[in-house]
C-alpha positions as CSV (number, residue, x, y, z in Angstrom):
1,M,-61.8,185.8,148.8
2,T,-58.6,187.0,147.2
3,E,-58.5,186.6,143.4
4,R,-55.3,185.4,141.9
5,K,-53.8,187.9,139.4
6,R,-52.4,186.3,136.3
7,R,-49.2,187.4,134.8
8,P,-49.3,188.6,131.2
9,H,-48.6,185.9,128.6
10,N,-44.9,185.0,128.3
11,E,-43.8,187.9,130.6
12,L,-41.6,185.6,132.6
13,K,-40.2,183.7,129.6
14,D,-39.4,187.0,127.8
15,A,-37.6,188.4,130.9
16,M,-35.5,185.2,131.2
17,R,-34.7,185.3,127.5
18,T,-33.5,188.9,127.9
19,Y,-31.4,188.1,130.9
20,L,-29.7,185.1,129.3
21,A,-29.1,187.1,126.0
22,G,-27.2,189.5,128.1
23,L,-24.8,186.7,129.1
24,D,-23.5,186.4,125.5
25,G,-23.9,182.7,125.3
26,G,-23.2,182.1,128.9
27,H,-25.3,179.9,131.2
28,A,-27.0,180.4,134.5
29,S,-28.6,178.3,137.2
30,T,-32.4,178.4,137.7
31,A,-31.8,180.2,141.0
32,T,-29.5,182.8,139.4
33,I,-32.1,183.4,136.7
34,K,-34.9,183.8,139.2
35,E,-32.8,186.2,141.3
36,A,-32.0,188.4,138.2
37,V,-35.6,188.4,136.8
38,E,-37.7,188.7,140.0
39,P,-37.1,192.5,140.4
40,K,-38.5,193.1,136.9
41,V,-41.5,190.7,136.9
42,G,-42.3,190.3,140.6
43,S,-42.6,187.1,142.6
44,A,-43.4,183.8,140.9
45,P,-43.2,180.3,142.1
46,A,-40.0,178.3,141.3
47,S,-42.2,175.9,139.3
48,S,-43.1,178.7,136.9
49,Y,-39.4,179.3,136.1
50,R,-38.7,175.6,135.7
51,S,-41.8,175.2,133.4
52,A,-40.8,178.2,131.2
53,L,-37.2,176.9,130.9
54,Q,-38.6,173.6,129.4
55,D,-39.4,175.5,126.2
56,Q,-36.7,174.0,123.9
57,R,-37.3,176.7,121.2
58,Y,-35.5,179.2,123.4
59,F,-33.6,177.5,126.2
60,E,-31.0,174.7,126.2
61,R,-30.2,172.7,129.3
62,V,-26.5,172.7,130.0
63,S,-26.7,170.5,133.1
64,R,-29.1,169.8,135.9
65,G,-30.7,173.2,136.8
66,V,-28.4,175.1,134.5
67,F,-29.6,176.7,131.2
68,R,-28.5,179.0,128.4
69,L,-30.2,180.6,125.5
70,R,-30.5,178.3,122.5
71,E,-28.5,179.5,119.6
72,E,-30.7,180.6,116.7
73,R,-30.4,178.3,113.8
74,A,-30.5,179.5,110.2
75,F,-33.0,177.6,108.1
76,D,-32.4,177.1,104.4
77,V,-35.5,177.8,102.5
């Protein structure tokens, strides 16, 4: 029986954040993000990308299947 190897926590999400940060506020489709990140983190199901992109702390949906990095907001303390 082959044991499934788990990916390190947030590895995929961190790689996607790095890629989108390099676009300087630009946006990319889920397929484009997967294509750019896959050589760095290895193969992952499309559902893993979609799931990670749902984290609204980091990603903002521009349109169906298109995301950008959420702008960091300054909080007044």
